Phi, psi and omega in degrees: 000141177276139191248115184272120178245118179272124175247118176266136185082037188289339185261008175276182189296306182292307185304319184298317176302317177300307184303319178294319176307315181289327174294349180286343185263148176281163175051048174218129175254120186263127175238122180262133181264123178241144172271352180194198192281138188231165183279133182283152186235124171317129176090349194243128168275134186252126174236143179255119174203145175271152176286351171256018169246087186302321185296312177300323180297313180301319178294320175300335185269348181301130185069012182273129171275324185224141183249116172252111182267126177230020173290150183227138177168199175259215186312308190295345179248303184295326174261299190295306180299318171299321170303312185290325166303311180299314176304309183300314179310306181294321176299328173265009174078024181283130193281329183231145187218125177251110186278174177273070179274277173054060180204188170294182183281095176287347182298334181253007182289129168327114171308138180095346186254354180204103181301311184298319176295322178293329176299315184295328179286320177300313183291326176300332169299315180299311182308305180309329180275357192269152180273075176204151180275117179247146176220131174260141175259114174250130174219023177082211178262159172287122178303325182308327183297339186294347182271016180153314183299316181256109192282057181270308177274110172269089181307315187287322180270001185048049183229156166231117185283145178208155177237139178069277184226136172285355188255358177291126183286129175247138189258129175227138176214136184285155180306313182301319177284327176299315181300319179299320185272341171300315170300324180286332177292318188293330176269005191251095172308330184257011175304135182281177187297330177221131175245120180256127171229158179210115180300324186202155179221124183225163168251176175287331175294313184283336171304305178308312174302317182298319183288331174300306188290318177302320184265342185079007185231142178294118168268120185255150168295139175220120182290132178244011174124190179271154171303332176298305183302315180300313174309315177300327187284320184289324178293327176288313183299326186282324181292323183271347181272155181280154178303143178210152177258020179281120188300334184221066170299170182301316183293330177293318170309311176297325179297319182295316174303316173308308184294323186279311187289343178281345186081358179298328194257004181301134174282137187243351183226050174299130178224081184281350178269000196288337175254025176083189186294142171203137171275098180291142175275123181275165173305317177299320168303315178297314179291319175304313182296315180301326181276344179077040177233162169288140171307147173305326187279354173262357178279000000 
């Protein structure tokens, strides 16, 4: 039987990767939900609906087996838009829903310390109460961010920043690997409530050693304070900043590091083998490609 998967946010960075990962499977019909005119992709049906148009969303959901949400934003998206998607899915009799989580384990993070995680937790409560089978994909942080977006590796200064402990385990998975596992989850009728994967697990101590090996130049650890101090700085930064719908203002980046270096967001039930053999992209692979060198294992 053909499985019809509707992908919301299909034109976004992660969403487009999920679409292509789904297209690698036979007997899958991919339907991309767009709020406006989008770029046509071979083999993909495009439907148009605004999230504040229940009738249009209902039409988009007809015949759908699984909804995959890959939309990104703050409250208006993660809570409000996903609530609209969920309501339309339930009304249309859709059996399964994959929310736009794709993050570290937000379930144990202290309330008030990470806005984006709290929004995911808020929507998760709605999802758990709905008559639909839900599966969240938790993958730690995107490994792609280590090349600059997440200022942990200071390439020019040959330093690796850390808070509290350089031996705290951090989970990283590339966007392509997250897309691959999300496609597997979408086609897995028996998927549990949460699937945890980690393309790689490193400490900042091992990351400094890795950068030294890749560059042939010593990279040293630099302590930047405690997670508690960083949390206080994030609170002050948020208080002094203008209200924003940006998903990642500077203070939110601080909150992510607090969740990671406090250990609260660490994954504890990683199952990389759930869907059989897969070549996971390591942190070394990501950094070697960024530096234009071969991974040490390939030399």
